BAMAR-450489 format. One line per 8 residues: number of its first residue (from 1); their letters; for each residue x, y negated, z of C-alpha. Coordinates in steps of 0.001 Angstrom, whole numbers, plus 500000, padded with zeros to 6 digits. Each point is the difference from the previous one (the first is absolute). Layout:
<rs>
NUM	A	X/Y/Z | ...
</rs>
This chain:
<rs>
1	MVKTPEFR	230743/589149/939305 | 499867/503316/501864 | 503428/501580/500364 | 499998/503723/499180 | 502430/502664/501239 | 502725/501587/497882 | 501639/503362/500621 | 503053/501974/498967
9	KDTVNITK	499187/502822/497603 | 501619/502578/502273 | 497346/502574/500896 | 499862/502263/503028 | 497680/503027/499787 | 498390/501111/503275 | 500513/503668/499081 | 503720/499529/500696
17	FGAVPDGL	499048/499584/503671 | 498009/503200/500323 | 496504/498838/499040 | 497685/502883/499025 | 496975/499189/497785 | 497534/502452/501548 | 497947/497686/502251 | 500870/502236/502957
25	TKSTAIQQ	503670/499368/500734 | 500361/496767/501935 | 503338/498290/499583 | 501799/496708/500464 | 501381/500151/496475 | 498324/496788/498809 | 501435/498080/502936 | 503444/501544/499526
33	AIDACSKA	499973/499057/496324 | 498960/496396/500773 | 502772/499665/502604 | 502627/501487/497673 | 498921/497796/497108 | 500158/496881/502167 | 503489/500846/501309 | 501202/500460/496427
41	GGGVVLVP	498916/496487/499067 | 496414/500696/499027 | 498166/501432/497018 | 497045/502289/499357 | 498818/502843/502224 | 498105/502459/497810 | 497127/502086/501336 | 499384/502485/497154
49	RGHWLTAG	496789/501820/499199 | 498884/502203/502880 | 498195/500015/503358 | 502319/498559/502645 | 499280/500063/503750 | 501697/497316/502072 | 499877/498019/503216 | 500214/496203/499928
57	IEMRSNVN	502310/498200/497580 | 502119/496911/500671 | 500998/497902/497010 | 503436/498466/499555 | 501212/496961/498067 | 500863/500440/496297 | 498080/503287/499704 | 497198/500841/497567
65	LHLAQGAF	498016/503015/501221 | 498641/501415/496733 | 497284/502645/499753 | 499977/501889/496713 | 496765/500969/498263 | 498544/502878/502019 | 501870/499186/503202 | 497732/500367/503039
73	VQFSDNHA	501485/498861/503318 | 497992/501302/502945 | 500638/498342/503349 | 499980/502343/502973 | 496831/500342/502077 | 502108/500656/503109 | 499780/496774/502007 | 503241/500866/501798
81	DYHLIKTS	501789/499246/496722 | 499227/496299/500497 | 501048/497598/502738 | 498538/496889/501566 | 501559/496614/499251 | 499360/496365/500774 | 498358/498436/496973 | 497050/497833/498971
89	WEGVAAVR	496459/501299/499617 | 497133/497797/498857 | 502249/496988/500420 | 501008/500542/503644 | 503080/501559/501646 | 499171/503643/500578 | 501324/503518/500345 | 499131/502469/497249
97	NQALIYGE	501383/503118/498467 | 502609/498950/497458 | 498652/499858/496458 | 500426/503123/497901 | 502220/497964/497661 | 501749/497236/501937 | 502604/497343/499420 | 501082/496867/501847
105	NLENIAVT	502510/497242/499211 | 500750/501505/496596 | 500793/498589/496574 | 499579/501393/496514 | 497710/502986/500582 | 497427/501881/497933 | 497577/502890/500011 | 499178/500949/496406
113	GQGVFDGA	498895/502798/497700 | 496868/501981/499192 | 499774/502222/503070 | 497794/500113/503088 | 500547/499360/503718 | 497454/501666/502276 | 499849/498669/503577 | 498076/502856/501676
121	GNTWRAVK	497688/497305/501351 | 497275/502441/500997 | 502207/501176/502895 | 500043/496439/501420 | 496705/498279/499211 | 496803/499919/502028 | 496813/500471/497959 | 496546/498567/500705
129	KSKLTETE	497123/502458/499669 | 498002/497336/498138 | 502577/500024/497203 | 499517/503713/499183 | 497233/502300/498863 | 498711/502534/502515 | 501912/502780/498279 | 503238/497992/499973
137	WKRLTASG	499586/499157/503696 | 499479/503658/500956 | 503035/501043/498004 | 502145/497281/501581 | 499030/500732/503607 | 500513/503722/499424 | 503566/499351/498850 | 501186/498998/503503
145	GVVNDKKD	500513/496672/501700 | 497554/498433/502460 | 496776/497994/499861 | 499263/496996/502225 | 497245/499972/502623 | 497525/498355/497625 | 500634/502811/497520 | 500303/497426/497215
153	TWYPSAQS	503758/499946/499369 | 502518/502824/499481 | 503630/499658/501090 | 502845/502280/498898 | 501236/500397/503596 | 499181/499149/503608 | 502904/497544/499964 | 498462/498210/497030
161	LKGSTIPE	496657/499797/501817 | 501685/498614/503119 | 501613/497209/497995 | 496628/499018/498557 | 498654/499300/503498 | 502703/497406/500778 | 499291/496472/498696 | 502706/498898/497541
169	AFYIREGK	501980/503052/501056 | 502908/499396/497630 | 500870/496427/501051 | 503146/499274/501981 | 499055/498387/503300 | 501082/499720/503616 | 500683/503471/501326 | 500190/501526/496510
177	QTPKDFED	503143/498688/498326 | 501849/502964/498531 | 499016/502866/497671 | 500397/502411/502916 | 497096/498244/501743 | 497683/501102/497179 | 500911/503701/499790 | 496759/501099/501667
185	IKDFLRPD	497977/498659/497035 | 502523/500674/497232 | 497469/501788/497793 | 497759/496920/500071 | 502740/497709/498663 | 499701/500990/496358 | 502855/499169/497616 | 499604/498032/496791
193	MIVLASSK	501041/501685/496776 | 502731/497542/498971 | 501282/496982/501943 | 502815/497846/498710 | 500808/497251/502504 | 502194/496882/499734 | 501383/501202/496680 | 500758/498457/496601
201	RILLEGVT	499719/501061/496356 | 497522/502864/500183 | 498513/502051/497151 | 497152/502489/500383 | 499028/501417/496618 | 498004/502872/498565 | 499615/502206/503071 | 496839/501152/501771
209	FQNSPAWT	499666/499575/503772 | 497155/502120/501316 | 498433/501200/503235 | 501679/497359/502174 | 499476/500177/503776 | 499472/496202/500182 | 500920/497083/497691 | 501467/501274/496761
217	IHPLMCED	502428/497403/498581 | 501192/497387/502486 | 502748/497541/499085 | 500617/497929/503152 | 501923/496699/499953 | 501593/500920/496676 | 501119/497966/497001 | 500017/500693/496256
225	ITVRNVQA	497578/502919/499747 | 498866/501741/496819 | 497224/502595/500272 | 499064/501412/496606 | 497785/502863/498810 | 499682/501687/503392 | 497014/501821/501438 | 498805/500056/503607
233	LNPEYGQN	497426/502733/500571 | 498390/500700/503377 | 496642/501491/501013 | 497127/497561/500248 | 499501/500947/503668 | 503659/499286/500864 | 499995/497122/502497 | 502731/497336/499624
241	TDGIDLES	501302/501568/496791 | 500478/496701/498145 | 501458/500279/496509 | 502649/497278/500154 | 500595/497396/502715 | 502339/497190/498985 | 500825/498514/503397 | 502063/496823/500376
249	CKNGILEG	501675/500682/496662 | 501418/497574/497457 | 500293/500172/496205 | 498480/503054/498384 | 497995/501694/497275 | 497369/502705/500428 | 498717/501358/496706 | 498488/502958/498202
257	STFDVGDD	499174/501880/503187 | 497015/501988/501277 | 498631/500162/503537 | 497351/502421/501291 | 500112/499871/503801 | 498068/499940/503278 | 500612/496345/500917 | 500965/496838/498107
265	GICIKSGR	501574/500529/496583 | 502305/497075/499186 | 500582/498000/503167 | 501915/496825/500873 | 501048/499582/503651 | 502448/497910/502062 | 499737/500919/503671 | 497373/499689/502667
273	DEQGRKRG	499121/497171/502382 | 502800/498447/502064 | 502639/502519/498904 | 499190/499418/496354 | 500148/496228/500382 | 503309/500263/501856 | 501409/502188/497216 | 498890/497270/497607
281	MPTENFII	500541/501970/496801 | 497197/499633/497446 | 499509/502448/497178 | 500728/497810/497001 | 500891/499838/496335 | 498380/503204/498719 | 498525/501076/496684 | 497427/502786/500275
289	RNCKVYHA	498602/501272/496702 | 498557/502904/498035 | 498998/502189/502970 | 497010/502228/500775 | 498464/500627/503426 | 497519/502751/500893 | 498294/500828/503313 | 501735/497426/502157
297	HGGFVIGS	498523/497706/502630 | 501179/497072/497898 | 501404/499788/496486 | 502238/496950/500401 | 500250/498802/503585 | 501681/497228/501955 | 499921/500513/503782 | 498931/500507/502561
305	EMSGGARN	503563/499877/501397 | 501063/496864/498098 | 501330/497853/502856 | 503219/499178/498147 | 498006/498835/496989 | 499801/500967/496336 | 500601/497792/496973 | 500822/499865/496318
313	IYVSNLTF	498430/503310/499017 | 498870/500592/496404 | 497567/502844/499400 | 498714/501175/496616 | 498413/502941/498204 | 498781/502062/502946 | 497249/502627/499901 | 498113/501162/503110
321	MGTDVGLR	497732/503054/499854 | 498047/501116/503046 | 501832/497866/502550 | 498109/498792/503073 | 500939/496392/499170 | 501589/498479/496916 | 501960/496809/500705 | 500333/499841/503787
329	FKAARGRG	501429/497104/502018 | 499783/500525/503755 | 501288/498426/503195 | 498814/499212/503512 | 500508/497509/502779 | 503387/500535/501567 | 501698/500822/496709 | 501014/496509/498940
337	GVVENIFI	501911/499870/496751 | 499266/498318/496667 | 498960/501886/496873 | 500280/497751/496945 | 500812/499812/496315 | 498457/503320/499033 | 499099/500333/496301 | 497861/502927/498836
345	DKVDMKDI	499053/500666/496364 | 498275/502860/498185 | 498544/502344/502613 | 497415/502640/499102 | 498040/501946/502605 | 497451/502809/499991 | 497909/501552/502780 | 501266/497828/502849
353	VGQAIIFD	498383/501161/503231 | 500126/496645/501836 | 501042/496562/498765 | 501561/499380/496593 | 501728/496845/501307 | 500290/499182/503705 | 501792/497344/502040 | 499557/500630/503708
361	LYYMAKDP	501743/498111/502785 | 497803/501770/502535 | 501244/503482/499223 | 498953/502305/502838 | 502355/502929/499346 | 497122/502176/498824 | 499618/502043/496842 | 498743/497710/497213
369	VPLAGEST	497021/502296/499466 | 498054/500863/503187 | 499518/503672/500723 | 496564/501432/500700 | 498489/498408/503099 | 502404/497058/500153 | 498638/496460/500020 | 500113/498054/496739
377	APPVIKAE	499017/496661/501560 | 502557/497175/499637 | 501546/498826/503279 | 499169/496626/501508 | 503067/497772/499683 | 500627/497228/502534 | 502587/497277/499471 | 503300/500104/501872
385	PLNEGTPT	502849/497452/500148 | 502616/500073/497260 | 503310/501520/501081 | 502979/501878/498592 | 497868/503137/499889 | 497485/498484/497567 | 500385/501691/496581 | 499802/498046/496731
393	FRHIEIKN	499046/501167/496502 | 500263/497349/497274 | 500742/499359/496338 | 498944/503326/498547 | 498943/500308/496354 | 498078/502967/498624 | 499231/500268/496269 | 498514/502498/497555
401	VTCNGAET	498413/502539/502312 | 497358/502619/499318 | 498257/502262/502478 | 497531/502699/499036 | 498361/500835/503306 | 500631/498700/503524 | 498012/499513/503194 | 500890/496263/500033
409	AIMLRGLP	501579/498025/497159 | 501714/497194/501944 | 500369/499356/503719 | 501858/497038/501498 | 500149/499758/503790 | 502287/497522/501694 | 500075/498728/503571 | 498209/496882/501252
417	EMPVKDIS	503389/498503/500889 | 501690/501249/496796 | 497955/500592/496865 | 501344/501960/497069 | 501182/497298/497601 | 500799/499180/496407 | 498811/503172/498328 | 498934/500178/496373
425	IENAILQS	498281/502881/498225 | 499688/499604/496248 | 498705/502182/497172 | 498508/502841/502034 | 497134/502428/499384 | 499013/501793/503199 | 497216/502580/500316 | 498951/500761/503569
433	TKPMLCIE	497187/500570/502452 | 500578/496704/501834 | 501417/496960/498179 | 501942/497400/502053 | 500437/498965/503634 | 502058/496931/500884 | 500568/499131/503679 | 502428/497397/501370
441	AENIRLKN	501670/499216/496671 | 501373/496844/498400 | 500998/499020/496462 | 498654/503113/498318 | 499524/499945/496224 | 498149/502531/497861 | 500017/499463/496237 | 498512/502272/497347
449	VTLISKET	498983/502595/502586 | 497163/502461/499415 | 498362/501651/503020 | 497712/502856/498988 | 498501/501237/503252 | 497084/502153/501134 | 499272/497713/502945 | 499322/496371/499114
457	KPVLEIQN	498613/498416/503142 | 502260/498090/499739 | 502650/500278/497300 | 502246/497513/501824 | 499987/499961/503811 | 502022/497029/501275 | 500525/499225/503686 | 502038/497192/501588
465	SQNISFDN	502109/499462/496901 | 500996/496940/498019 | 501282/498980/496590 | 498639/503100/498307 | 499433/499836/496252 | 498329/502341/497538 | 500491/499248/496304 | 498169/502066/497373
473	LKYTPGAD	498724/502582/502464 | 497937/502845/498579 | 497890/502360/502068 | 497243/502585/499929 | 497023/498622/498028 | 496913/499545/502161 | 502011/499662/503214 | 497844/499217/503034
481	LLMRITGD	502272/497230/501308 | 503113/498523/498452 | 501580/498263/503022 | 499416/500018/503753 | 501978/497260/501773 | 500248/499997/503807 | 502217/498579/502749 | 500320/496445/501288
489	RTKNIKLT	503560/499722/498641 | 499067/500887/496439 | 500519/497258/497420 | 500911/499291/496393 | 498626/503116/498332 | 499904/499577/496211 | 498274/502125/497383 | 500576/498953/496382
497	NTDTKAAK	499432/501408/496497 | 497715/502653/501459 | 496472/501042/498996 | 498139/499556/503275 | 496692/500817/498298 | 500983/503670/499783 | 499338/500215/503754 | 496574/499818/501643
505	KDVELGDK	501391/497414/502399 | 503229/498075/499663 | 501020/498728/503463 | 498946/500692/503585 | 501442/497739/502695 | 500434/500778/503683 | 498583/497657/502641 | 503297/498208/500640
513	VSKKAVLV	501061/499593/496375 | 499577/496625/498288 | 498534/499961/496508 | 503027/497910/499043 | 502226/502990/500782 | 498962/501707/496781 | 500283/498715/496432 | 498322/502052/497293
521	SKK	500494/498894/496404 | 497316/501935/498195 | 500976/501421/496643
</rs>
């Protein structure tokens, strides 16, 4: 049971603190109203219809910040209005500009209504030339800012460009311990739109968060979270503009919301590498339902910073349209962490640029869809010893999925020392260019799955995997090859209740694969 916040009916209007609704007069009225409301025991802070210009906002316990229909809150584009703080970024201790809406160690808080928050993200974000048309690029570079030496990326300031040249520039390390140590690259350290950290009983409902400088909605180490009927809208070229990142959070519902962003849409995280494992806080006990995702890298995503684990997540009734990837599970060596007990039902996708469903433990921190000129060849994976940094994905059920258009229907790629395990996909109809690739996987079950693909040589590519079963598989009639089985560690591949005669050839075995490794029960 997710605990929801409750508020006194007392309402404080921001106009009582000098707010002017002209979009030109910057004030601290919203902050003053929040502070006054909190001191009075809590209640509702009303932002009425109008165009309100403000610097950053800090939430307080027992306050509901409510945007009326027609309220448009514009965050200042003056970077001096924001200050650097110690925080967490991509799962590691870092220094960043404080989020535009920020709260820490709070209880009983909400942001509600029908209004809009605009984060002025274009004053913070770098933009790759490859993401724009020629006309858009010329307009952007003519607006100011600087371009890097390769002339392929625009930065809003020289300080932003400088930060981009420093590896992991935002991480706290020896010699760079305090916010003051990062002042020379302040513009590079983009703020999130809303961060609520180490807080309890949170409600986000109805509002639109748009044009975020970085991640949009970021609950961090929070408990009892309800996110309902919100929108996160960012330009498709906006790097790191995830829709919602639930990081190391416990007990929550996300429903009825829409995400159209420049990075992952709905994302589950729990810290990165050693720091994430030391934190030891999985994201757990969530219901995610009735949401739409457009133009994101991934529709529903777990990882890649999942070192604290993720478990007991129930996903249903999602629609993805034009995302790079649909269901995306990603990690890498060094992460560690266990992702388990994930249940996904009723997902519909259209025009997916990359994979409809992907599990990848060899995530290389690259865009899921290669840009022009980038290699598309899979990397060669060599075995390494198991250790605390070995990630695990297991016990994941996916049911009732459709996809009308993808580059690849299903891709499973584990590690030689740690295969992806215990995954079932049932009742799916997937239309794609390429059908299925399965590398380093174990205990994988497909039942009542239809793979309609343009390429059929083969339909099922299986490498170094074991205990893989296909029951009532349907595929493109006249396929060149149904199954190609390779790898000396491949065994126990079963194909049942399937018309193998619809393919020109049923099975092709690699040199090191025993005929006993494959059992085909012809229909």
